[in-house]
TIGUTOR-852259 format. One line per 3 residues: number of its first residue (from 1); their letters; for each residue x, y negated, z of N, C-alpha, C. Coordinates in Angstrom, 1 decimal. Layout:
residues N
NUM) A) X,Y,Z,X,Y,Z,X,Y,Z; ... .
***
This chain:
residues 219
1) MYG) 0.8,1.3,0.0,0.0,0.0,0.0,0.9,-1.2,0.0; 0.3,-2.2,-0.6,1.1,-3.6,-0.7,0.0,-4.7,-0.5; 0.1,-5.4,0.5,-0.8,-6.4,0.6,-2.4,-6.1,0.7 .
4) EEA) -2.6,-5.0,1.4,-4.0,-4.6,1.4,-4.7,-4.8,2.9; -4.3,-5.9,3.6,-4.8,-6.2,4.9,-6.3,-6.3,5.1; -6.9,-6.8,3.8,-8.3,-7.0,3.8,-9.1,-5.9,3.9 .
7) VVG) -8.7,-4.8,3.3,-9.5,-3.6,3.1,-8.9,-2.3,3.8; -7.6,-2.2,3.9,-7.0,-0.9,4.4,-7.6,-0.3,5.7; -7.9,-1.1,6.6,-8.5,-0.6,7.9,-9.8,0.2,7.5 .
10) EVV) -10.7,-0.3,6.6,-11.9,0.4,6.2,-11.5,1.6,5.6; -10.5,1.6,4.7,-10.2,2.9,3.8,-9.7,3.9,4.9; -8.8,3.6,5.8,-8.3,4.5,6.7,-9.4,5.1,7.5 .
13) AGL) -10.2,4.1,8.1,-11.2,4.7,8.9,-12.2,5.8,8.3; -12.5,5.5,7.0,-13.3,6.4,6.2,-12.6,7.8,6.0; -11.4,7.7,5.8,-10.6,9.1,5.6,-10.5,9.8,6.9 .
16) REV) -10.3,9.1,8.0,-10.1,9.7,9.3,-11.4,10.3,9.9; -12.5,9.9,9.2,-13.8,10.8,9.6,-13.8,12.2,9.2; -12.9,12.4,8.0,-13.0,13.9,7.6,-11.6,14.5,7.6 .
19) FGH) -10.5,13.8,7.5,-9.2,14.3,7.5,-8.4,14.1,8.9; -7.7,15.0,9.4,-7.2,15.0,10.6,-5.8,14.0,10.5; -5.2,13.9,9.4,-4.0,13.1,9.4,-4.0,12.2,8.1 .
22) VVC) -3.8,10.9,8.4,-3.7,9.9,7.3,-2.4,9.2,7.3; -1.6,9.3,6.2,-0.3,8.5,6.2,-0.4,7.2,5.2; 0.0,6.2,5.7,0.0,4.9,4.9,1.5,4.6,4.7 .
25) VDD) 1.9,4.4,3.4,3.3,3.8,3.2,3.0,2.4,2.9; 3.6,1.6,3.8,3.7,0.1,3.7,4.7,-0.3,2.8; 4.5,-0.6,1.5,5.6,-1.0,0.6,6.1,-2.4,0.6 .
28) GSR) 6.7,-2.8,1.8,7.2,-4.1,1.9,6.1,-5.2,2.0; 4.9,-5.0,2.5,3.9,-6.0,2.6,4.4,-7.1,3.4; 3.9,-8.3,3.0,4.3,-9.5,3.9,3.1,-9.9,4.7 .
31) DAS) 1.9,-9.1,4.7,0.8,-9.5,5.6,0.7,-8.4,6.7; -0.3,-8.3,7.3,-0.6,-7.4,8.4,-1.3,-6.1,8.0; -0.9,-5.6,6.7,-1.3,-4.3,6.3,-0.9,-3.1,7.3 .
34) AAV) 0.3,-3.1,7.6,0.8,-2.1,8.4,0.1,-2.0,9.7; -0.1,-3.0,10.3,-0.7,-3.2,11.8,-2.1,-2.7,11.6; -2.8,-3.2,10.6,-4.3,-2.9,10.4,-4.5,-1.4,10.2 .
37) AAA) -3.6,-0.8,9.4,-3.6,0.6,9.1,-3.4,1.5,10.4; -2.4,1.1,11.1,-2.1,1.7,12.4,-3.2,1.7,13.3; -3.9,0.5,13.4,-4.9,0.3,14.4,-6.2,1.1,14.0 .
40) AGA) -6.4,1.5,12.7,-7.3,2.2,12.3,-7.1,3.9,12.4; -5.9,4.2,12.7,-5.6,5.6,12.9,-4.6,6.3,12.0; -4.0,5.6,11.2,-3.0,6.1,10.2,-1.6,6.1,10.8 .
43) RVV) -0.8,7.0,10.4,0.7,7.1,10.7,1.2,6.3,9.5; 2.0,5.3,9.8,2.5,4.3,8.8,4.0,4.3,8.8; 4.4,4.4,7.6,5.7,4.5,7.2,6.1,3.4,6.4 .
46) RHP) 7.2,2.6,6.7,7.4,1.1,6.1,8.6,1.2,5.1; 8.5,0.6,4.0,9.7,0.2,3.2,10.1,-1.2,3.6; 11.1,-1.5,3.8,11.6,-2.9,4.1,11.3,-3.9,3.1 .
49) VNL) 11.5,-3.4,1.8,11.1,-4.2,0.6,10.3,-3.5,-0.3; 9.6,-4.2,-1.3,8.7,-3.6,-2.2,9.4,-2.8,-3.2; 9.1,-1.5,-3.2,9.9,-0.6,-4.2,9.0,0.0,-5.3 .
52) GQG) 7.7,-0.2,-5.2,6.9,0.2,-6.2,6.0,1.4,-5.9; 5.0,1.5,-6.5,4.0,2.6,-6.2,4.5,4.1,-6.2; 5.3,4.2,-7.1,6.0,5.7,-7.3,6.9,6.0,-6.2 .
55) AAL) 7.7,5.0,-5.8,8.6,5.1,-4.6,7.7,5.4,-3.4; 6.6,4.5,-3.2,5.8,4.8,-2.0,5.1,6.2,-1.9; 4.6,6.5,-3.0,4.1,8.0,-3.1,5.1,9.1,-2.8 .
58) RTG) 6.3,8.8,-3.2,7.3,9.9,-2.9,7.6,9.8,-1.5; 7.8,8.6,-0.8,7.9,8.6,0.6,6.8,9.2,1.4; 5.6,8.9,1.0,4.4,9.5,1.7,4.4,11.1,1.7 .
61) IEF) 4.6,11.5,0.4,4.6,13.1,0.2,5.7,13.8,1.1; 6.9,13.1,1.0,7.9,13.5,1.8,7.7,13.5,3.3; 7.1,12.5,3.7,6.7,12.4,5.3,5.6,13.3,5.5 .
64) ALL) 4.6,13.6,4.7,3.6,14.5,5.0,4.0,16.0,5.0; 5.0,16.1,4.2,5.8,17.7,4.2,6.4,17.9,5.4; 6.7,16.9,6.2,7.5,17.3,7.5,6.5,17.9,8.5 .
67) DPD) 5.2,17.9,8.3,4.3,18.6,9.1,4.2,20.1,8.6; 4.7,21.1,9.3,4.6,22.5,8.7,3.2,23.1,8.5; 2.3,22.5,9.1,0.9,22.9,9.0,0.1,22.2,8.0 .
70) ARH) 0.8,21.2,7.2,0.1,20.7,6.0,-0.1,21.5,4.9; -1.2,22.0,4.4,-1.3,22.8,3.4,-1.8,22.2,2.2; -2.5,21.0,2.3,-2.9,20.3,1.0,-2.7,18.7,1.3 .
73) LVT) -2.3,18.2,0.3,-2.0,16.6,0.3,-3.0,16.0,-0.6; -3.4,14.8,-0.2,-4.3,13.9,-1.0,-3.6,12.6,-1.3; -3.4,12.1,-2.6,-3.0,10.7,-2.8,-4.2,9.9,-2.9 .
76) FDA) -4.4,8.7,-2.3,-5.5,8.0,-2.1,-5.1,6.5,-2.1; -5.6,5.7,-3.0,-5.3,4.2,-3.1,-5.8,3.5,-1.8; -5.1,2.5,-1.4,-5.6,1.7,-0.3,-6.5,0.6,-0.5 .
79) DGQ) -6.8,0.5,-1.8,-7.6,-0.9,-2.1,-9.1,-0.8,-2.1; -9.7,0.5,-1.6,-11.1,0.8,-1.6,-11.7,1.2,-2.9; -11.0,1.5,-3.9,-11.4,2.0,-5.2,-12.0,3.5,-5.2 .
82) HRV) -11.3,4.3,-4.3,-11.7,5.8,-4.2,-12.8,6.0,-3.2; -13.4,7.2,-3.4,-14.5,7.6,-2.5,-14.0,8.8,-1.7; -14.1,8.8,-0.4,-13.7,10.0,0.4,-14.4,11.3,0.1 .
85) ADA) -15.7,11.2,-0.4,-16.3,12.3,-0.8,-15.7,13.1,-2.0; -15.2,12.3,-2.8,-14.4,13.0,-4.0,-13.3,13.7,-3.6; -12.5,13.1,-2.6,-11.3,13.6,-2.1,-11.6,15.1,-1.4 .
88) VRM) -12.7,15.0,-0.5,-13.1,16.1,0.2,-13.4,17.3,-0.9; -14.1,17.1,-2.0,-14.5,18.0,-2.9,-13.3,18.5,-3.6; -12.3,17.6,-3.9,-11.0,18.1,-4.6,-10.2,19.0,-3.6 .
91) VEL) -10.2,18.8,-2.4,-9.4,19.6,-1.5,-10.1,21.0,-1.4; -11.4,20.9,-1.3,-12.1,22.3,-1.4,-11.8,23.1,-2.5; -11.6,22.5,-3.9,-11.3,23.2,-4.9,-9.8,23.8,-4.8 .
94) LRT) -8.9,23.2,-4.1,-7.7,23.7,-3.8,-7.7,25.0,-3.1; -8.8,24.9,-2.0,-8.8,26.1,-1.0,-9.4,27.2,-1.7; -10.4,26.9,-2.6,-11.2,28.1,-3.0,-11.1,28.4,-4.5 .
97) GGY) -10.5,27.5,-5.3,-10.4,27.7,-6.8,-9.1,28.2,-7.3; -8.1,28.3,-6.4,-6.8,28.9,-6.8,-5.9,27.8,-7.5; -6.2,26.6,-7.3,-5.4,25.6,-8.3,-4.3,25.1,-7.3 .
100) DVV) -3.3,24.6,-7.9,-2.2,23.8,-7.3,-2.4,22.3,-7.4; -3.1,21.9,-8.4,-3.2,20.5,-8.6,-4.8,20.2,-9.1; -5.3,19.1,-8.3,-6.8,18.8,-8.8,-6.6,17.3,-9.0 .
103) LGS) -6.9,16.9,-10.3,-6.8,15.4,-10.8,-8.2,14.9,-10.9; -8.2,13.6,-10.4,-9.5,12.8,-10.8,-9.6,12.2,-11.9; -10.8,12.1,-12.6,-10.9,11.4,-13.8,-12.1,10.5,-13.7 .
106) RFL) -11.9,9.2,-14.0,-13.1,8.2,-14.1,-13.9,8.4,-15.2; -13.2,8.9,-16.3,-13.8,9.1,-17.7,-14.7,10.4,-17.7; -14.5,11.3,-16.8,-15.5,12.5,-16.6,-16.5,12.1,-15.7 .
109) GAA) -16.2,11.0,-14.7,-17.1,10.7,-13.8,-17.7,9.2,-14.2; -17.4,8.3,-13.2,-18.0,7.0,-13.4,-16.9,5.9,-12.9; -17.0,4.7,-13.5,-16.1,3.6,-13.1,-17.0,2.3,-13.3 .
112) PGL) -18.0,2.1,-12.5,-18.7,0.9,-12.4,-17.9,-0.3,-12.3; -18.1,-1.2,-13.2,-17.3,-2.4,-13.2,-15.8,-2.5,-13.8; -15.7,-1.5,-14.5,-14.3,-1.3,-15.1,-14.4,-2.2,-16.4 .
115) PRG) -13.5,-3.2,-16.5,-13.4,-4.2,-17.7,-13.1,-3.4,-18.9; -13.7,-4.0,-20.1,-13.6,-3.2,-21.3,-12.1,-3.1,-21.7; -11.4,-4.0,-21.6,-10.0,-4.0,-22.0,-9.2,-3.0,-21.2 .
118) RRA) -9.4,-3.0,-20.0,-8.6,-2.0,-19.1,-9.1,-0.6,-19.4; -10.5,-0.4,-19.8,-10.9,1.0,-20.3,-10.1,1.4,-21.5; -9.8,0.5,-22.3,-9.2,0.9,-23.6,-7.8,1.2,-23.3 .
121) LLR) -7.2,0.5,-22.4,-5.7,0.7,-22.2,-5.6,2.1,-21.3; -6.5,2.3,-20.5,-6.4,3.7,-19.8,-6.6,4.8,-20.7; -7.5,4.7,-21.7,-7.7,5.7,-22.6,-6.3,5.9,-23.4 .
124) AAA) -5.8,4.9,-23.9,-4.7,5.0,-24.8,-3.5,5.6,-23.9; -3.3,5.3,-22.6,-2.4,5.8,-21.8,-2.7,7.4,-21.6; -3.9,7.8,-21.6,-4.2,9.2,-21.5,-3.8,10.0,-22.7 .
127) AAT) -4.0,9.3,-23.9,-3.6,9.8,-25.3,-2.3,10.0,-25.3; -1.6,9.0,-24.8,-0.1,9.2,-24.9,0.6,10.2,-24.0; -0.1,10.4,-22.9,0.2,11.4,-21.8,0.1,12.8,-22.5 .
130) RLS) -1.1,12.9,-23.1,-1.5,14.1,-23.8,-0.4,14.7,-24.8; -0.1,13.6,-25.6,1.0,13.8,-26.7,2.3,14.2,-26.1; 2.8,13.5,-24.9,4.0,13.6,-24.6,4.3,14.9,-23.5 .
133) TGI) 3.1,15.3,-22.9,3.2,16.4,-22.0,2.5,17.6,-22.3; 1.7,17.7,-23.3,0.8,18.8,-23.6,-0.2,19.0,-22.7; -0.5,18.2,-21.7,-1.4,18.4,-20.5,-2.7,17.6,-21.0 .
136) AVT) -3.9,18.2,-21.3,-5.0,17.6,-21.6,-5.7,16.8,-20.8; -5.2,15.9,-20.1,-6.0,14.9,-19.1,-6.7,14.0,-20.0; -7.8,13.5,-19.2,-8.6,12.3,-19.8,-8.3,11.0,-19.1 .
139) DAH) -7.6,11.1,-18.0,-7.4,9.9,-17.1,-6.1,10.1,-16.4; -4.9,9.6,-17.2,-3.6,9.8,-16.6,-3.0,9.0,-15.5; -3.8,7.9,-15.2,-3.2,7.0,-14.3,-4.4,6.7,-13.1 .
142) NGL) -4.9,7.8,-12.7,-5.8,7.8,-11.6,-5.1,8.2,-10.3; -5.2,7.5,-9.3,-4.4,7.6,-8.0,-5.0,8.7,-7.2; -6.2,9.2,-7.5,-6.7,10.1,-6.7,-6.4,11.5,-7.1 .
145) RAL) -5.6,12.3,-6.3,-5.2,13.6,-6.6,-5.2,14.4,-5.4; -5.4,15.8,-5.6,-5.1,16.7,-4.5,-4.0,17.8,-4.9; -3.1,18.0,-4.0,-2.0,18.7,-4.3,-1.8,19.9,-3.3 .
148) SRR) -1.5,21.1,-3.8,-1.1,22.1,-2.8,0.2,21.8,-2.2; 0.5,22.5,-1.1,1.9,22.2,-0.6,2.9,22.8,-1.3; 2.7,23.9,-2.1,3.6,24.5,-3.1,4.0,23.6,-4.1 .
151) FAE) 3.0,22.9,-4.6,3.3,22.1,-5.8,4.1,20.8,-5.4; 3.6,20.2,-4.2,4.2,19.1,-3.6,5.6,19.2,-3.3; 6.0,20.4,-2.7,7.4,20.6,-2.4,8.2,20.7,-3.7 .
154) RLE) 7.7,21.0,-4.8,8.5,21.2,-6.1,8.4,19.8,-6.9; 7.4,19.0,-6.5,7.4,17.7,-7.3,8.5,16.7,-7.1; 9.1,16.2,-8.1,10.2,15.2,-8.0,9.7,13.9,-8.7 .
157) ITL) 9.5,12.9,-7.9,9.1,11.5,-8.3,10.3,10.8,-8.5; 10.7,10.4,-9.6,12.0,9.7,-9.8,11.7,8.2,-10.2; 10.5,8.0,-10.8,10.2,6.7,-11.3,9.4,5.9,-10.2 .
160) PGM) 10.0,4.8,-9.8,9.5,4.0,-8.6,8.3,3.2,-8.8; 8.1,2.8,-10.2,7.0,2.0,-10.6,5.7,2.8,-10.9; 4.8,2.2,-11.6,3.5,2.7,-12.0,3.6,4.0,-12.9 .
163) AHA) 4.7,4.0,-13.6,4.9,5.2,-14.6,5.0,6.5,-14.0; 5.0,6.5,-12.5,5.1,7.8,-11.9,3.9,8.7,-12.3; 2.7,8.2,-12.5,1.5,9.1,-12.9,1.8,9.9,-14.0 .
166) SEI) 2.4,9.3,-15.1,2.8,10.1,-16.2,3.9,11.3,-15.8; 4.6,10.8,-14.9,5.8,11.7,-14.5,5.1,13.1,-13.8; 4.1,12.6,-12.8,3.4,13.7,-12.1,2.6,14.8,-13.2 .
169) TAA) 2.0,14.0,-14.1,1.4,14.9,-15.1,2.2,15.8,-15.8; 3.4,15.3,-16.2,4.6,16.1,-16.9,4.9,17.2,-16.0; 5.1,17.1,-14.7,5.5,18.0,-13.7,4.4,19.2,-13.8 .
172) VGR) 3.2,19.0,-13.9,2.2,19.9,-13.9,2.5,20.9,-15.0; 2.9,20.5,-16.2,3.2,21.4,-17.3,4.5,22.0,-17.1; 5.6,21.3,-16.5,6.9,21.7,-16.4,6.9,22.9,-15.3 .
175) LAA) 6.1,22.8,-14.3,6.1,23.7,-13.3,5.0,24.8,-13.4; 4.3,24.8,-14.6,3.3,25.6,-14.9,2.2,25.9,-13.8; 1.9,24.7,-13.3,1.0,24.7,-12.2,-0.5,24.9,-12.6 .
178) RWV) -1.2,25.5,-11.9,-2.7,25.7,-12.0,-3.6,24.4,-11.7; -4.0,23.9,-12.7,-4.7,22.6,-12.6,-6.1,22.5,-13.1; -6.7,21.4,-12.6,-8.0,21.2,-13.1,-8.3,19.7,-12.9 .
181) EVP) -9.1,19.2,-13.8,-9.4,17.7,-13.8,-11.0,17.5,-13.5; -11.3,16.7,-12.5,-12.7,16.8,-12.1,-13.3,15.3,-12.1; -14.6,15.2,-12.2,-15.1,13.8,-12.2,-15.0,13.2,-10.9 .
184) VTI) -14.6,11.9,-10.8,-14.6,11.1,-9.6,-15.1,9.7,-9.9; -15.6,9.0,-8.9,-16.0,7.5,-9.2,-15.1,6.7,-8.7; -14.6,5.6,-9.5,-13.8,4.6,-9.2,-14.5,3.2,-9.2 .
187) DYT) -14.5,2.6,-8.0,-15.4,1.4,-7.6,-14.5,0.2,-8.0; -14.9,-0.5,-9.1,-14.2,-1.8,-9.4,-14.9,-2.9,-8.7; -14.5,-3.1,-7.5,-15.2,-4.2,-6.9,-14.3,-5.5,-7.3 .
190) DYA) -15.0,-6.7,-6.8,-14.2,-8.0,-7.3,-12.7,-8.1,-6.5; -12.6,-7.4,-5.4,-11.3,-7.3,-4.8,-10.5,-6.6,-5.6; -10.8,-5.3,-6.0,-10.0,-4.4,-6.7,-9.6,-4.9,-8.0 .
193) RAK) -10.6,-5.7,-8.8,-10.3,-6.2,-10.0,-9.2,-7.5,-10.0; -9.4,-8.0,-8.9,-8.3,-9.3,-8.7,-7.0,-8.7,-8.5; -6.9,-7.5,-7.9,-5.5,-7.0,-7.6,-5.1,-6.0,-8.7 .
196) GQR) -5.9,-5.8,-9.6,-5.6,-4.8,-10.7,-4.3,-5.1,-11.6; -3.8,-4.1,-12.3,-2.7,-4.3,-13.1,-3.0,-5.3,-14.3; -2.0,-6.1,-14.6,-2.2,-6.9,-15.8,-1.9,-6.0,-17.0 .
199) SIN) -2.4,-6.5,-18.1,-2.3,-5.6,-19.5,-0.9,-5.4,-19.7; 0.1,-6.4,-19.5,1.4,-6.3,-19.8,2.1,-5.0,-19.0; 1.6,-4.6,-18.0,1.9,-3.5,-17.2,1.9,-2.2,-17.9 .
202) SVN) 0.9,-2.1,-18.9,0.7,-0.9,-19.7,2.1,-0.7,-20.6; 2.5,-1.8,-21.1,3.7,-1.9,-22.0,4.9,-1.4,-21.1; 4.9,-2.1,-20.0,6.2,-1.6,-19.0,6.1,-0.2,-18.7 .
205) IAF) 4.9,0.3,-18.3,4.8,1.8,-18.1,5.3,2.7,-19.3; 4.8,2.2,-20.5,5.2,3.1,-21.6,6.6,3.1,-21.8; 7.3,1.9,-21.7,8.8,1.8,-21.7,9.4,2.6,-20.7 .
208) EVS) 9.0,2.5,-19.5,9.7,3.2,-18.5,9.6,4.8,-18.7; 8.3,5.2,-19.1,8.3,6.7,-19.3,9.1,7.2,-20.5; 9.2,6.3,-21.6,10.0,6.7,-22.8,11.5,6.7,-22.3 .
211) VHQ) 12.1,5.9,-21.6,13.5,5.8,-21.2,13.6,7.2,-20.3; 12.7,7.4,-19.5,12.9,8.6,-18.6,12.9,9.8,-19.3; 12.1,9.9,-20.3,11.9,11.2,-21.1,13.3,11.3,-22.0 .
214) LFR) 13.8,10.1,-22.3,14.9,10.2,-23.2,16.2,10.7,-22.4; 16.4,10.2,-21.0,17.5,10.7,-20.2,17.3,12.2,-19.9; 15.9,12.6,-19.7,15.6,14.0,-19.3,16.1,14.8,-20.4 .
217) SRR) 15.8,14.6,-21.7,15.9,15.5,-22.9,17.6,15.5,-23.0; 18.4,14.7,-22.5,19.8,14.7,-22.7,20.5,15.5,-21.6; 19.6,15.9,-20.5,20.3,16.7,-19.4,20.8,18.0,-20.0 .
***
């Protein structure tokens, strides 16, 4: 999370109603995000400076895996866009469906308030991810995911910024993970839209992924 003081307390409280452990990674916030999350019941891990969403996700997963009893992990955005009921359903699929990874898709589900331009960019990103990874996802940059411990332990996130989402999808194929994509709802509130990515970030993501794949292919 970064600068989510206004909403993170409510997000953590909702998760704590159904999940025993909630970890928040404060990625160098300059406001009271960390204190608000801790007061709501989260374990807070802090980056001294802003490193990017991929780096924060890597830190959170590594911290969660320190608990030997953790069998399933959920990645969940701090800005209030995701619904707890969707996360619960996805974890249940891990438990009963024999999957390693459950990915949320707003395009199989719903995204009320999603701007038209943003919709087009997300669909283009999904198409590019399908071409580069061979994984037939419809929503490559959805932050709501459920991971088995087995997959999380083998996952390597090396891209610190937003392009980590494509990296995770590529890992699904590389690790031959059993996966499924399910409908979820992403709520585009006025707050979430105000904090959303600018269009230029899609270009940055594409560049970062391309450079990463180039270096990986030369290993």
